[in-house]
PASEBA-1860 file (N, C-alpha, C; in nm, 3 decimals):
! residues 44
1> XXXXXXXX> 7.386/2.591/2.360/7.456/2.468/2.387/7.463/2.387/2.259 ~ 7.583/2.340/2.231/7.600/2.263/2.109/7.600/2.112/2.133 ~ 7.573/2.072/2.255/7.561/1.932/2.294/7.688/1.850/2.272 ~ 7.806/1.916/2.271/7.931/1.841/2.260/7.969/1.780/2.393 ~ 7.912/1.829/2.501/7.938/1.774/2.634/7.809/1.712/2.685 ~ 7.793/1.584/2.661/7.667/1.518/2.696/7.668/1.454/2.834 ~ 7.786/1.432/2.890/7.797/1.374/3.023/7.825/1.485/3.124 ~ 7.768/1.471/3.244/7.787/1.572/3.349/7.935/1.594/3.379
9> XXXXXXXX> 8.012/1.486/3.381/8.155/1.497/3.407/8.223/1.586/3.303 ~ 8.181/1.577/3.178/8.239/1.660/3.072/8.206/1.807/3.094 ~ 8.085/1.834/3.138/8.043/1.972/3.165/8.125/2.029/3.281 ~ 8.139/1.952/3.387/8.214/1.998/3.504/8.359/2.021/3.467 ~ 8.418/1.930/3.391/8.558/1.946/3.349/8.574/2.075/3.268 ~ 8.480/2.101/3.178/8.487/2.224/3.097/8.481/2.349/3.184 ~ 8.389/2.349/3.280/8.376/2.464/3.369/8.504/2.486/3.449 ~ 8.561/2.377/3.499/8.685/2.389/3.577/8.799/2.442/3.491
17> XXXXXXXX> 8.804/2.401/3.365/8.908/2.450/3.274/8.892/2.600/3.249 ~ 8.768/2.650/3.249/8.742/2.791/3.223/8.758/2.877/3.348 ~ 8.757/2.814/3.464/8.763/2.884/3.592/8.903/2.936/3.619 ~ 8.912/3.057/3.675/9.041/3.114/3.711/9.103/3.044/3.832 ~ 9.020/2.991/3.919/9.070/2.923/4.040/9.119/2.783/4.000 ~ 9.244/2.755/4.024/9.302/2.627/3.985/9.322/2.532/4.103 ~ 9.305/2.582/4.225/9.315/2.496/4.343/9.179/2.431/4.367 ~ 9.168/2.304/4.328/9.040/2.236/4.333/8.982/2.225/4.473
25> XXXXXXXX> 9.068/2.228/4.575/9.016/2.217/4.711/8.943/2.343/4.756 ~ 8.946/2.449/4.675/8.874/2.572/4.705/8.741/2.580/4.630 ~ 8.712/2.480/4.547/8.592/2.481/4.464/8.490/2.383/4.523 ~ 8.365/2.426/4.528/8.256/2.344/4.581/8.155/2.319/4.470 ~ 8.115/2.195/4.455/8.012/2.158/4.357/7.880/2.146/4.431 ~ 7.780/2.217/4.382/7.645/2.210/4.440/7.551/2.163/4.330 ~ 7.473/2.062/4.360/7.380/2.010/4.260/7.258/1.951/4.326 ~ 7.157/1.926/4.246/7.033/1.871/4.301/6.994/1.738/4.238
33> XXXXXXXX> 7.080/1.682/4.158/7.053/1.554/4.091/7.167/1.457/4.118 ~ 7.137/1.330/4.109/7.241/1.229/4.130/7.352/1.244/4.028 ~ 7.318/1.288/3.906/7.420/1.308/3.802/7.520/1.417/3.842 ~ 7.473/1.517/3.914/7.561/1.623/3.962/7.664/1.566/4.060 ~ 7.617/1.482/4.150/7.705/1.423/4.250/7.806/1.331/4.184 ~ 7.759/1.245/4.095/7.849/1.152/4.027/7.952/1.227/3.942 ~ 7.909/1.330/3.872/8.001/1.409/3.790/8.103/1.483/3.874 ~ 8.058/1.537/3.987/8.150/1.606/4.078/8.255/1.513/4.136
41> XXXX> 8.211/1.396/4.176/8.307/1.298/4.231/8.406/1.254/4.124 ~ 8.360/1.235/4.003/8.447/1.189/3.895/8.557/1.290/3.863 ~ 8.529/1.418/3.882/8.627/1.523/3.852/8.708/1.563/3.975 ~ 8.675/1.506/4.089/8.757/1.530/4.209/8.706/1.643/4.290
END
């Protein structure tokens, strides 16, 4: 990790960009920290 993505939202956005599935309603975010929830909500 090069630490260019320091916010959870940035990490989630990067993963979604790399993902072959482009229909966001088919993707589920699972996390165990409040940052995971906040980042997931921020990216839709």
